[in-house]
C-alpha positions as a LaTeX table, in Angstrom:
\begin{tabular}{lrrr}
\hline
Residue & $x$ (\AA) & $y$ (\AA) & $z$ (\AA) \\
\hline
Met1 & 4.54 & $-68.38$ & 34.39 \\
Ala2 & 2.22 & $-71.35$ & 34.80 \\
Pro3 & $-1.48$ & $-70.88$ & 35.64 \\
Met4 & $-2.13$ & $-70.63$ & 39.37 \\
His5 & $-4.40$ & $-73.61$ & 40.07 \\
Ser6 & $-6.79$ & $-73.28$ & 42.95 \\
Ser7 & $-5.94$ & $-76.83$ & 44.00 \\
Ser8 & $-2.85$ & $-75.33$ & 45.63 \\
Ser9 & $-5.08$ & $-73.44$ & 48.00 \\
Gly10 & $-6.65$ & $-76.43$ & 49.75 \\
Pro11 & $-10.45$ & $-76.93$ & 50.02 \\
Ala12 & $-12.40$ & $-73.76$ & 49.41 \\
Arg13 & $-15.34$ & $-72.92$ & 51.67 \\
Phe14 & $-18.54$ & $-70.92$ & 51.37 \\
Ala15 & $-18.50$ & $-69.23$ & 54.79 \\
Ala16 & $-18.79$ & $-72.04$ & 57.36 \\
His17 & $-20.24$ & $-74.49$ & 54.82 \\
Ala18 & $-17.73$ & $-76.85$ & 53.11 \\
Leu19 & $-17.83$ & $-77.41$ & 49.36 \\
Cys20 & $-17.29$ & $-80.85$ & 47.83 \\
Ala21 & $-14.90$ & $-79.42$ & 45.22 \\
Leu22 & $-13.71$ & $-76.09$ & 43.87 \\
Leu23 & $-11.28$ & $-76.22$ & 40.94 \\
Leu24 & $-9.74$ & $-73.59$ & 38.63 \\
Val25 & $-7.97$ & $-75.12$ & 35.66 \\
Ala26 & $-7.35$ & $-74.47$ & 31.98 \\
Thr27 & $-8.66$ & $-77.90$ & 30.89 \\
Ala28 & $-11.79$ & $-80.04$ & 31.27 \\
Val29 & $-12.82$ & $-80.93$ & 34.82 \\
Ser30 & $-14.00$ & $-84.35$ & 36.04 \\
Leu31 & $-16.76$ & $-84.46$ & 38.62 \\
Ala32 & $-16.40$ & $-88.17$ & 39.32 \\
Gly33 & $-14.92$ & $-87.55$ & 42.77 \\
Cys34 & $-18.22$ & $-86.47$ & 44.32 \\
Ala35 & $-21.25$ & $-88.69$ & 44.77 \\
Asp36 & $-23.67$ & $-85.81$ & 44.17 \\
Arg37 & $-23.14$ & $-84.41$ & 40.68 \\
Thr38 & $-24.96$ & $-81.17$ & 41.52 \\
Ala39 & $-22.55$ & $-78.40$ & 40.48 \\
Leu40 & $-22.07$ & $-75.13$ & 38.63 \\
Arg41 & $-19.28$ & $-75.11$ & 36.06 \\
Leu42 & $-18.09$ & $-71.59$ & 35.23 \\
Val43 & $-16.27$ & $-71.54$ & 31.88 \\
Val44 & $-14.32$ & $-68.34$ & 31.14 \\
Arg45 & $-13.24$ & $-67.61$ & 27.58 \\
Ser46 & $-11.55$ & $-64.57$ & 26.03 \\
Asn47 & $-10.22$ & $-63.32$ & 22.69 \\
Leu48 & $-7.90$ & $-60.83$ & 24.42 \\
Ala49 & $-4.17$ & $-61.30$ & 23.88 \\
Val50 & $-2.31$ & $-62.97$ & 26.79 \\
Pro51 & $-0.32$ & $-61.43$ & 28.41 \\
Ala52 & $-0.30$ & $-58.21$ & 26.33 \\
Glu53 & $-3.96$ & $-57.35$ & 27.06 \\
Leu54 & $-4.84$ & $-59.79$ & 29.88 \\
Asp55 & $-2.46$ & $-61.45$ & 32.35 \\
Gly56 & $-4.68$ & $-62.45$ & 35.26 \\
Leu57 & $-8.17$ & $-63.32$ & 36.49 \\
Leu58 & $-9.86$ & $-62.63$ & 39.83 \\
Ile59 & $-13.12$ & $-64.54$ & 40.47 \\
Gln60 & $-15.37$ & $-63.82$ & 43.45 \\
Met61 & $-18.41$ & $-65.92$ & 44.45 \\
Arg62 & $-21.47$ & $-65.27$ & 46.59 \\
Ser63 & $-24.41$ & $-67.59$ & 47.26 \\
Ser64 & $-27.99$ & $-66.37$ & 47.65 \\
Thr65 & $-27.94$ & $-68.27$ & 50.95 \\
Gly66 & $-25.49$ & $-65.64$ & 52.25 \\
Ala67 & $-22.35$ & $-67.78$ & 51.95 \\
Thr68 & $-19.17$ & $-66.56$ & 50.22 \\
Ala69 & $-15.88$ & $-68.09$ & 49.10 \\
Pro70 & $-12.34$ & $-66.69$ & 49.01 \\
Ala71 & $-11.50$ & $-64.86$ & 45.78 \\
Arg72 & $-9.81$ & $-67.17$ & 43.28 \\
Ala73 & $-6.81$ & $-65.71$ & 41.40 \\
Val74 & $-5.00$ & $-67.07$ & 38.33 \\
Thr75 & $-2.00$ & $-65.78$ & 36.38 \\
Leu76 & $-2.45$ & $-66.22$ & 32.62 \\
Thr77 & 0.30 & $-67.26$ & 30.21 \\
Gly78 & 0.42 & $-69.06$ & 26.88 \\
Thr79 & $-2.76$ & $-70.96$ & 25.96 \\
Ala80 & $-4.74$ & $-69.64$ & 28.90 \\
Phe81 & $-8.35$ & $-70.27$ & 27.89 \\
Pro82 & $-10.79$ & $-71.71$ & 28.59 \\
Gln83 & $-10.46$ & $-71.46$ & 32.40 \\
Thr84 & $-12.96$ & $-73.62$ & 34.31 \\
Leu85 & $-14.20$ & $-73.16$ & 37.87 \\
Val86 & $-16.40$ & $-75.92$ & 39.38 \\
Val87 & $-18.50$ & $-75.11$ & 42.47 \\
Arg88 & $-20.34$ & $-77.72$ & 44.50 \\
Pro89 & $-23.26$ & $-76.82$ & 46.80 \\
Glu90 & $-22.81$ & $-76.52$ & 50.53 \\
Thr91 & $-22.83$ & $-79.78$ & 52.47 \\
Ser92 & $-25.75$ & $-78.48$ & 54.54 \\
Gly93 & $-27.90$ & $-79.09$ & 51.48 \\
Met94 & $-28.57$ & $-75.39$ & 50.86 \\
Arg95 & $-28.59$ & $-74.90$ & 47.09 \\
Gly96 & $-29.49$ & $-71.33$ & 46.18 \\
Thr97 & $-28.01$ & $-69.25$ & 43.37 \\
Val98 & $-24.31$ & $-68.39$ & 43.02 \\
Thr99 & $-23.25$ & $-64.99$ & 41.66 \\
Phe100 & $-19.81$ & $-64.94$ & 40.02 \\
Thr101 & $-17.89$ & $-61.66$ & 39.58 \\
Val102 & $-15.19$ & $-62.30$ & 36.94 \\
Gln103 & $-12.50$ & $-59.62$ & 36.56 \\
Gly104 & $-9.89$ & $-59.66$ & 33.80 \\
Leu105 & $-6.67$ & $-58.01$ & 34.98 \\
Arg106 & $-3.60$ & $-56.45$ & 33.35 \\
Ser107 & $-0.70$ & $-55.69$ & 35.74 \\
Gly108 & $-3.17$ & $-55.89$ & 38.65 \\
Ser109 & $-5.67$ & $-53.39$ & 37.20 \\
Ile110 & $-9.18$ & $-54.35$ & 36.03 \\
Val111 & $-9.58$ & $-54.09$ & 32.23 \\
Ile112 & $-12.89$ & $-55.96$ & 31.92 \\
Gln113 & $-15.52$ & $-57.30$ & 34.34 \\
Arg114 & $-18.62$ & $-59.47$ & 34.06 \\
Val115 & $-21.13$ & $-60.54$ & 36.70 \\
Val116 & $-23.23$ & $-63.68$ & 36.10 \\
Ser117 & $-25.53$ & $-65.78$ & 38.28 \\
Ala118 & $-26.91$ & $-69.30$ & 38.04 \\
Pro119 & $-28.91$ & $-71.60$ & 40.38 \\
Phe120 & $-27.91$ & $-75.12$ & 41.39 \\
Gln121 & $-30.09$ & $-77.83$ & 39.82 \\
Thr122 & $-30.18$ & $-81.08$ & 41.79 \\
Gly123 & $-28.21$ & $-83.88$ & 40.12 \\
Gln124 & $-27.11$ & $-81.72$ & 37.19 \\
Val125 & $-23.93$ & $-79.90$ & 36.16 \\
Val126 & $-25.00$ & $-76.44$ & 34.98 \\
Asp127 & $-22.56$ & $-74.67$ & 32.63 \\
Val128 & $-22.24$ & $-70.88$ & 33.02 \\
Glu129 & $-20.38$ & $-69.24$ & 30.12 \\
Val130 & $-18.48$ & $-65.95$ & 30.46 \\
Glu131 & $-16.87$ & $-64.19$ & 27.48 \\
Leu132 & $-14.21$ & $-61.57$ & 28.30 \\
Asn133 & $-14.00$ & $-60.28$ & 24.74 \\
Asn134 & $-12.54$ & $-57.09$ & 23.30 \\
Asp135 & $-15.92$ & $-55.68$ & 22.23 \\
Cys136 & $-16.78$ & $-55.20$ & 25.95 \\
Leu137 & $-13.52$ & $-53.45$ & 26.88 \\
Gly138 & $-14.31$ & $-50.13$ & 28.56 \\
Val139 & $-18.08$ & $-50.85$ & 28.60 \\
Glu140 & $-19.32$ & $-50.25$ & 32.15 \\
Cys141 & $-22.72$ & $-51.72$ & 33.06 \\
Gly142 & $-24.45$ & $-51.19$ & 36.40 \\
Ala143 & $-25.38$ & $-53.70$ & 39.07 \\
Gly144 & $-27.36$ & $-56.61$ & 37.59 \\
Ile145 & $-26.52$ & $-55.54$ & 34.01 \\
Asp146 & $-24.13$ & $-57.53$ & 31.80 \\
Cys147 & $-22.13$ & $-56.61$ & 28.68 \\
Val148 & $-22.90$ & $-58.90$ & 25.72 \\
Arg149 & $-21.31$ & $-58.10$ & 22.32 \\
Gly150 & $-20.49$ & $-54.60$ & 23.47 \\
Val151 & $-24.04$ & $-53.79$ & 24.68 \\
Cys152 & $-25.35$ & $-53.59$ & 28.26 \\
Met153 & $-28.16$ & $-56.16$ & 28.52 \\
Gly154 & $-30.68$ & $-57.04$ & 31.23 \\
Thr155 & $-32.75$ & $-55.34$ & 33.93 \\
Pro156 & $-31.25$ & $-53.92$ & 37.14 \\
Pro157 & $-32.65$ & $-55.74$ & 40.19 \\
Asp158 & $-35.29$ & $-54.09$ & 42.38 \\
Ala159 & $-35.02$ & $-50.62$ & 40.85 \\
Gly160 & $-38.16$ & $-49.43$ & 42.60 \\
Val161 & $-40.67$ & $-50.39$ & 39.88 \\
Pro162 & $-43.48$ & $-52.81$ & 40.74 \\
Asp163 & $-43.74$ & $-55.89$ & 38.55 \\
Ala164 & $-46.89$ & $-54.45$ & 36.98 \\
Gly165 & $-44.77$ & $-51.65$ & 35.47 \\
Met166 & $-43.93$ & $-53.91$ & 32.56 \\
Pro167 & $-45.81$ & $-57.00$ & 31.40 \\
Asp168 & $-44.03$ & $-60.26$ & 31.98 \\
Ala169 & $-44.03$ & $-60.97$ & 28.26 \\
Ala170 & $-41.83$ & $-57.92$ & 27.59 \\
Arg171 & $-39.14$ & $-58.75$ & 30.17 \\
Leu172 & $-36.07$ & $-60.80$ & 29.46 \\
Pro173 & $-35.74$ & $-63.71$ & 31.93 \\
Asp174 & $-33.24$ & $-62.65$ & 34.59 \\
Ala175 & $-31.81$ & $-66.17$ & 35.02 \\
Ala176 & $-31.08$ & $-66.45$ & 31.31 \\
Ile177 & $-29.40$ & $-63.03$ & 31.13 \\
Asp178 & $-27.29$ & $-63.77$ & 34.21 \\
Ala179 & $-26.16$ & $-67.04$ & 32.70 \\
Gly180 & $-24.65$ & $-65.22$ & 29.72 \\
Val181 & $-27.25$ & $-66.32$ & 27.10 \\
Glu182 & $-27.15$ & $-64.10$ & 24.03 \\
Pro183 & $-30.29$ & $-62.15$ & 23.13 \\
Asp184 & $-30.85$ & $-64.15$ & 19.93 \\
Ala185 & $-31.86$ & $-67.10$ & 22.11 \\
Phe186 & $-35.11$ & $-65.40$ & 23.18 \\
Ser187 & $-38.29$ & $-66.04$ & 21.26 \\
Ile188 & $-39.79$ & $-63.13$ & 19.30 \\
Asp189 & $-43.13$ & $-64.14$ & 20.85 \\
Ala190 & $-42.12$ & $-62.35$ & 24.03 \\
Phe191 & $-42.29$ & $-59.03$ & 22.18 \\
Ser192 & $-45.34$ & $-59.72$ & 19.93 \\
Pro193 & $-48.16$ & $-57.11$ & 19.95 \\
Val194 & $-51.15$ & $-58.08$ & 22.02 \\
Asp195 & $-54.40$ & $-59.06$ & 20.31 \\
Ala196 & $-56.15$ & $-55.92$ & 21.59 \\
Phe197 & $-54.38$ & $-53.86$ & 18.88 \\
Ser198 & $-55.40$ & $-55.99$ & 15.89 \\
Pro199 & $-57.44$ & $-53.90$ & 13.37 \\
Leu200 & $-60.55$ & $-56.12$ & 13.43 \\
Asp201 & $-64.33$ & $-55.59$ & 13.18 \\
Ala202 & $-64.34$ & $-51.97$ & 12.03 \\
Ser203 & $-67.19$ & $-50.70$ & 9.85 \\
Gly204 & $-66.95$ & $-52.33$ & 6.49 \\
Pro205 & $-65.53$ & $-55.79$ & 5.93 \\
Asp206 & $-65.22$ & $-57.84$ & 9.05 \\
Ala207 & $-61.47$ & $-57.97$ & 8.68 \\
Phe208 & $-61.26$ & $-54.15$ & 9.17 \\
Arg209 & $-63.76$ & $-53.66$ & 12.00 \\
Leu210 & $-62.66$ & $-52.78$ & 15.51 \\
Pro211 & $-64.22$ & $-55.00$ & 18.18 \\
Asp212 & $-67.36$ & $-53.51$ & 19.73 \\
Ala213 & $-65.82$ & $-53.66$ & 23.18 \\
Phe214 & $-63.15$ & $-51.09$ & 22.26 \\
Thr215 & $-63.93$ & $-47.43$ & 21.73 \\
Pro216 & $-61.55$ & $-45.51$ & 19.44 \\
Ser217 & $-59.94$ & $-43.75$ & 22.41 \\
Asp218 & $-59.36$ & $-47.01$ & 24.24 \\
Ala219 & $-57.90$ & $-48.71$ & 21.21 \\
Tyr220 & $-55.20$ & $-46.10$ & 20.65 \\
Thr221 & $-54.32$ & $-45.12$ & 24.20 \\
Ile222 & $-50.90$ & $-46.39$ & 25.28 \\
Pro223 & $-51.50$ & $-48.34$ & 28.47 \\
Asp224 & $-49.45$ & $-47.59$ & 31.57 \\
Ala225 & $-47.65$ & $-50.88$ & 31.17 \\
Tyr226 & $-45.71$ & $-49.43$ & 28.20 \\
Thr227 & $-44.36$ & $-46.34$ & 29.92 \\
Ile228 & $-40.62$ & $-46.34$ & 30.52 \\
Pro229 & $-40.11$ & $-47.62$ & 34.07 \\
Asp230 & $-37.63$ & $-46.18$ & 36.54 \\
Ala231 & $-35.46$ & $-49.25$ & 35.99 \\
Tyr232 & $-34.01$ & $-47.65$ & 32.86 \\
Thr233 & $-32.78$ & $-44.48$ & 34.50 \\
Ile234 & $-29.14$ & $-44.49$ & 35.61 \\
Pro235 & $-29.19$ & $-44.44$ & 39.42 \\
Asp236 & $-26.45$ & $-42.81$ & 41.48 \\
Ala237 & $-25.42$ & $-46.27$ & 42.68 \\
Phe238 & $-23.82$ & $-47.07$ & 39.30 \\
Val239 & $-20.11$ & $-46.37$ & 39.86 \\
Pro240 & $-17.02$ & $-47.67$ & 38.03 \\
Pro241 & $-15.94$ & $-51.14$ & 39.19 \\
Asp242 & $-13.65$ & $-51.55$ & 42.18 \\
Ser243 & $-9.94$ & $-51.49$ & 41.24 \\
Gly244 & $-9.34$ & $-54.58$ & 43.38 \\
Ile245 & $-6.41$ & $-52.92$ & 45.20 \\
Gly246 & $-6.50$ & $-53.77$ & 48.91 \\
Cys247 & $-3.40$ & $-51.97$ & 50.19 \\
Val248 & $-0.54$ & $-49.79$ & 48.96 \\
Ala249 & 3.00 & $-49.61$ & 50.41 \\
Ala250 & 2.79 & $-48.43$ & 54.05 \\
Gly251 & $-0.90$ & $-49.43$ & 54.13 \\
Cys252 & 0.14 & $-53.10$ & 53.75 \\
Ala253 & 1.38 & $-53.38$ & 57.35 \\
Gly254 & $-0.22$ & $-56.49$ & 58.87 \\
Ile255 & $-1.37$ & $-57.63$ & 55.41 \\
Val256 & 1.92 & $-58.46$ & 53.68 \\
Val257 & 4.13 & $-60.44$ & 56.10 \\
Ile258 & 7.53 & $-62.16$ & 56.15 \\
Ser259 & 6.52 & $-65.79$ & 55.62 \\
Glu260 & 9.86 & $-67.66$ & 55.44 \\
Phe261 & 13.48 & $-66.64$ & 56.09 \\
Thr262 & 17.02 & $-67.78$ & 56.84 \\
His263 & 20.20 & $-66.06$ & 58.02 \\
Thr264 & 22.53 & $-68.73$ & 56.60 \\
Gly265 & 22.40 & $-71.53$ & 54.04 \\
Ala266 & 23.96 & $-74.78$ & 52.91 \\
Ala267 & 25.86 & $-72.94$ & 50.16 \\
Gly268 & 27.37 & $-70.38$ & 52.54 \\
Gly269 & 26.69 & $-67.25$ & 54.56 \\
Leu270 & 25.04 & $-65.43$ & 51.63 \\
Asp271 & 22.75 & $-68.35$ & 50.81 \\
Glu272 & 19.95 & $-66.44$ & 52.56 \\
Ile273 & 16.27 & $-65.92$ & 51.72 \\
Val274 & 13.47 & $-63.63$ & 52.85 \\
Glu275 & 10.04 & $-64.56$ & 51.48 \\
Ile276 & 6.91 & $-62.39$ & 51.88 \\
His277 & 3.22 & $-63.34$ & 51.50 \\
Asn278 & 0.00 & $-61.40$ & 50.79 \\
Thr279 & $-2.35$ & $-62.81$ & 53.43 \\
Ser280 & $-5.43$ & $-60.95$ & 52.14 \\
Asn281 & $-7.99$ & $-61.67$ & 49.40 \\
Arg282 & $-7.18$ & $-58.33$ & 47.72 \\
Ile283 & $-4.29$ & $-57.10$ & 45.54 \\
Ala284 & $-1.33$ & $-55.54$ & 47.41 \\
Asp285 & 0.78 & $-52.81$ & 45.75 \\
Ile286 & 4.25 & $-53.25$ & 47.32 \\
Gly287 & 6.32 & $-51.07$ & 44.94 \\
Gly288 & 9.09 & $-49.22$ & 46.81 \\
Thr289 & 9.12 & $-51.44$ & 49.91 \\
Gln290 & 12.55 & $-52.61$ & 51.13 \\
Ile291 & 14.20 & $-55.46$ & 53.04 \\
Phe292 & 16.53 & $-54.23$ & 55.84 \\
Tyr293 & 19.02 & $-56.12$ & 57.98 \\
Thr294 & 19.51 & $-54.86$ & 61.56 \\
Ser295 & 22.38 & $-55.99$ & 63.80 \\
Ala296 & 21.62 & $-57.87$ & 67.03 \\
Ser297 & 22.29 & $-54.76$ & 69.15 \\
Gly298 & 20.14 & $-52.57$ & 66.93 \\
Ala299 & 23.11 & $-50.20$ & 66.47 \\
Ser300 & 23.39 & $-50.63$ & 62.69 \\
Arg301 & 21.01 & $-51.36$ & 59.86 \\
Ser302 & 21.22 & $-51.39$ & 56.07 \\
Gly303 & 18.94 & $-51.92$ & 53.10 \\
Arg304 & 19.42 & $-55.18$ & 51.22 \\
Ala305 & 16.84 & $-55.02$ & 48.39 \\
Thr306 & 14.07 & $-52.75$ & 47.03 \\
Val307 & 10.86 & $-53.86$ & 45.32 \\
Pro308 & 10.47 & $-52.25$ & 41.84 \\
Ala309 & 7.81 & $-49.55$ & 41.51 \\
Gly310 & 4.42 & $-50.84$ & 40.30 \\
Thr311 & 4.92 & $-54.36$ & 41.70 \\
Arg312 & 1.62 & $-55.89$ & 42.82 \\
Met313 & 0.93 & $-59.13$ & 44.65 \\
Met314 & $-2.23$ & $-61.05$ & 43.82 \\
Pro315 & $-4.31$ & $-62.41$ & 46.74 \\
Gly316 & $-2.35$ & $-65.21$ & 48.43 \\
Ala317 & 0.78 & $-64.57$ & 46.31 \\
Tyr318 & 4.46 & $-64.69$ & 47.34 \\
Phe319 & 7.58 & $-62.59$ & 46.60 \\
Leu320 & 11.19 & $-63.71$ & 47.16 \\
Phe321 & 14.40 & $-61.87$ & 48.13 \\
Ala322 & 17.76 & $-63.69$ & 48.38 \\
Gly323 & 21.51 & $-63.35$ & 48.90 \\
Ser324 & 24.09 & $-63.75$ & 46.14 \\
Gln325 & 24.96 & $-67.36$ & 47.05 \\
Tyr326 & 21.34 & $-68.51$ & 46.69 \\
Leu327 & 21.21 & $-70.40$ & 43.37 \\
Ala328 & 18.23 & $-72.68$ & 43.97 \\
Ser329 & 14.75 & $-72.63$ & 42.42 \\
Pro330 & 12.66 & $-70.56$ & 42.21 \\
Ala331 & 14.83 & $-67.58$ & 41.30 \\
Pro332 & 14.49 & $-64.48$ & 43.53 \\
Asp333 & 12.19 & $-61.70$ & 42.31 \\
Val334 & 14.80 & $-58.97$ & 42.98 \\
Thr335 & 18.57 & $-58.62$ & 42.53 \\
Ala336 & 20.47 & $-60.64$ & 45.15 \\
Trp337 & 22.45 & $-58.86$ & 47.92 \\
Thr338 & 26.16 & $-59.30$ & 48.64 \\
Met339 & 26.36 & $-58.49$ & 52.38 \\
Gly340 & 25.23 & $-61.30$ & 54.67 \\
Ala341 & 23.52 & $-61.39$ & 58.06 \\
Ser342 & 25.14 & $-62.48$ & 61.31 \\
Asp343 & 24.45 & $-66.06$ & 62.37 \\
Ala344 & 24.76 & $-65.08$ & 66.05 \\
Gly345 & 21.84 & $-62.67$ & 66.01 \\
Gly346 & 20.04 & $-59.98$ & 64.04 \\
Gly347 & 16.78 & $-59.25$ & 62.27 \\
Trp348 & 15.11 & $-58.83$ & 58.87 \\
Ser349 & 12.42 & $-56.19$ & 58.40 \\
Leu350 & 10.07 & $-55.27$ & 55.54 \\
Glu351 & 9.68 & $-51.48$ & 55.44 \\
Tyr352 & 8.29 & $-48.61$ & 53.39 \\
Met353 & 9.81 & $-45.22$ & 54.17 \\
Thr354 & 9.42 & $-44.92$ & 57.98 \\
Thr355 & 6.74 & $-47.66$ & 58.28 \\
Val356 & 7.71 & $-51.20$ & 59.35 \\
Leu357 & 5.34 & $-53.66$ & 57.67 \\
Asp358 & 6.78 & $-56.73$ & 59.44 \\
Arg359 & 9.98 & $-57.89$ & 61.20 \\
Val360 & 11.61 & $-61.12$ & 62.37 \\
Cys361 & 14.68 & $-61.74$ & 64.55 \\
Trp362 & 16.92 & $-64.51$ & 65.90 \\
Gly363 & 19.68 & $-65.31$ & 68.34 \\
Thr364 & 21.01 & $-62.45$ & 70.49 \\
Ala365 & 18.82 & $-59.74$ & 68.89 \\
Val366 & 17.55 & $-57.13$ & 71.38 \\
Ala367 & 13.82 & $-56.47$ & 71.81 \\
Ser368 & 13.80 & $-53.39$ & 69.54 \\
Val369 & 14.87 & $-55.55$ & 66.59 \\
Cys370 & 12.15 & $-58.16$ & 67.17 \\
Glu371 & 8.44 & $-58.78$ & 67.31 \\
Gly372 & 8.11 & $-60.44$ & 70.70 \\
Thr373 & 10.71 & $-63.09$ & 71.54 \\
Ala374 & 13.67 & $-63.86$ & 69.24 \\
Leu375 & 13.86 & $-67.25$ & 67.53 \\
Pro376 & 16.88 & $-69.48$ & 68.29 \\
Ala377 & 19.76 & $-68.94$ & 65.87 \\
Met378 & 20.08 & $-71.60$ & 63.17 \\
Ala379 & 23.30 & $-73.58$ & 62.90 \\
Pro380 & 25.74 & $-72.12$ & 60.32 \\
Met381 & 25.45 & $-73.72$ & 56.86 \\
Ser382 & 22.00 & $-75.10$ & 57.76 \\
Ala383 & 19.73 & $-76.27$ & 54.92 \\
Gly384 & 16.59 & $-75.41$ & 56.89 \\
Ser385 & 14.52 & $-72.25$ & 57.37 \\
Tyr386 & 12.02 & $-70.58$ & 59.64 \\
Glu387 & 8.48 & $-70.58$ & 58.19 \\
Arg388 & 5.43 & $-68.68$ & 59.47 \\
Lys389 & 2.63 & $-70.98$ & 60.61 \\
Ala390 & $-0.64$ & $-71.36$ & 58.73 \\
Asn391 & $-2.61$ & $-71.41$ & 61.99 \\
Ala392 & $-2.21$ & $-71.83$ & 65.76 \\
Thr393 & $-1.87$ & $-75.63$ & 65.60 \\
Ser394 & 0.68 & $-75.76$ & 62.76 \\
Thr395 & 3.92 & $-77.68$ & 63.41 \\
Ala396 & 7.14 & $-78.23$ & 61.47 \\
Val397 & 5.69 & $-81.56$ & 60.29 \\
Ser398 & 2.31 & $-80.15$ & 59.19 \\
Met399 & 4.00 & $-77.25$ & 57.32 \\
Ser400 & 6.48 & $-79.51$ & 55.47 \\
Ala401 & 5.98 & $-81.39$ & 52.19 \\
Gly402 & 2.93 & $-83.65$ & 52.43 \\
Gly403 & 1.80 & $-82.10$ & 55.72 \\
Ala404 & $-1.77$ & $-80.99$ & 56.46 \\
Asp405 & $-0.78$ & $-77.28$ & 56.34 \\
Glu406 & 1.68 & $-77.44$ & 53.42 \\
Leu407 & $-0.63$ & $-75.46$ & 51.11 \\
Ala408 & $-2.67$ & $-73.62$ & 53.76 \\
Gly409 & $-0.78$ & $-70.30$ & 53.57 \\
Asn410 & 1.19 & $-68.39$ & 56.22 \\
Asp411 & $-1.36$ & $-66.25$ & 58.07 \\
Arg412 & $-0.43$ & $-66.82$ & 61.75 \\
Asp413 & 0.61 & $-63.39$ & 63.12 \\
Thr414 & 0.33 & $-62.81$ & 66.88 \\
Gly415 & 3.16 & $-60.26$ & 66.99 \\
Asn416 & 5.50 & $-62.77$ & 68.68 \\
Asn417 & 8.15 & $-64.35$ & 66.42 \\
Ala418 & 8.67 & $-67.28$ & 68.80 \\
Asp419 & 4.98 & $-68.24$ & 68.58 \\
Asp420 & 4.45 & $-67.54$ & 64.87 \\
Phe421 & 7.26 & $-69.54$ & 63.22 \\
Val422 & 8.38 & $-73.17$ & 63.01 \\
Leu423 & 11.88 & $-74.44$ & 62.11 \\
Arg424 & 11.85 & $-76.52$ & 58.92 \\
Ala425 & 14.56 & $-79.09$ & 58.25 \\
Val426 & 14.54 & $-78.19$ & 54.54 \\
Arg427 & 13.67 & $-74.74$ & 53.22 \\
Asp428 & 10.85 & $-74.32$ & 50.66 \\
Pro429 & 10.96 & $-70.76$ & 49.24 \\
Gln430 & 8.19 & $-69.43$ & 47.01 \\
Ser431 & 8.26 & $-66.50$ & 44.59 \\
Ala432 & 5.90 & $-64.47$ & 42.38 \\
Ile433 & 5.63 & $-67.40$ & 39.93 \\
Ser434 & 4.60 & $-69.89$ & 42.66 \\
Pro435 & 0.96 & $-70.95$ & 43.18 \\
Thr436 & $-1.06$ & $-68.74$ & 45.52 \\
Glu437 & $-2.18$ & $-69.98$ & 48.95 \\
Pro438 & $-4.92$ & $-68.70$ & 51.30 \\
\hline
\end{tabular}
């Protein structure tokens, strides 16, 4: 599978503030397209085997100004690293600091996670390096703490200790730790003993005399500044990282939807497709869900295909079912069925056990088979398809190749099939190997 480039997702946004660019690629990134070169360039590297140990990334972003961006997902294959994510500041001029949460995934589960932060610097491209290496596998560090070479480094933020609890000279700079700088980069001067403990001016030669201003008790008393602050205790708030799973099977109703379908095709009655889409920014576990066909009267129904156990959809991902006469690209993600749907009327439904996750209908289908009003039946042997809209203003033109909503996802779901779908002249199915969309 090819890497899922974020360019397929359209312009990313921090909350209501637009970004000049947001790219996720496995090569170098040019910033020539934006007049203001101010940017953060997150570079993710790893020595983990792809796809045996690592087959996906999930990157989340939050600005200190309160803005966020949709999670960025990428499927890893072949020469997957480095992966580069470029973030431009908000057009409102608010700079702030961006915190990146980088999760390395294997079959949808988190195997390694790092959290780094870096501030925008006007007119400069600031590189933020993240290493997802095997020496940090299984090492869990709390909020504000990062794993570097297998060791948790840094100071948890605001742990209840006043700044006077530790002298500034003995603290690692937060910004440097967040940016992934290794500890060797810090000067030994920051940990040098203070002059007050030098053995000077004692009785005898000047070199061995204690200074008059210090009594023996004062000279050897450990000041409060060197006590172990509360920041080094493990607070209850430190819990294992989130699994990233947003819904499972029946819990995916309203989250995983039928995004494109046909009941006929140019190659014949079994040249049919049913495509589904994860509309959320979380992973969906759809193992065990099934596609059913129901007759127009609702009197008969039968299962057409079942999703294999353990199948997970990344945020914005697609999954494709098809009939036996469908031979186009991409290939379906499950075995094709050999019993077609009626062109006159009927319905497709995505179900898990007794829960209907989503349904669509056409032609003479009765209300119990539909969500809202049935769509008009397509002409037999049609090359087109019905596709779910990206938003309320989407049209067949905007959803087609080159249209404004072509890569904007399929999130429109009012519960009325007639309002939520457009009729395309040419179908455009997507599968698990296709790029993700919002």
